[in-house]
Structures are given as C-alpha cells and as structure tokens.
C-alpha angles and dihedrals in degrees: 000000000000093000089053091046093240115154123204130212126178122203119229089255091054092049091048091051093051093046095045094048099036096055122088124190092223100040100028115209095338093102089053094086092054091046093050090048092049098045109024108026093044092050092050093044092053091051092049092049092050088046093239085126112051129196116277094026135128117236121203116195118203135174117232137144089018095299142082114259134183122235122190 
C-alpha cells in the first residue's frame, strides 16, 4: 500500500473487533496476525484489485453489521 500511497485508518470499533477476535487465551496474541491477514488484508486487497481503492487515497476501515467495511 505504501508504494501506491494508500493510507490506512482503523476506527476504534474495527480495532476492537480485530483485538477481541484475534486473541486466544492459550496462544495469546499470536493468532492475531493470521486473523488480520484473513479479515483485513484480504478485504483491502480485493478492493485494490477491483479498483475500488485507487492510488493516493485514504482508506478508513470500520466494523458494522458484524463485519469489517471500508469507508472512503
């Protein structure tokens, strides 16, 4: 994203969702990376590939209706 000059901002609700669902009592925060990749990176990559996110744009990720969404 850096090479395309795309900035990323997460709302407090999005951060809370990622933290709450990426943490495991047994493994701690280790599963967080896989969860972020699965939920956040995939969502952003799909939007870049479909050109819904253009170079030099700011992406705001929010959590609503039980899912991560992108606001522009």
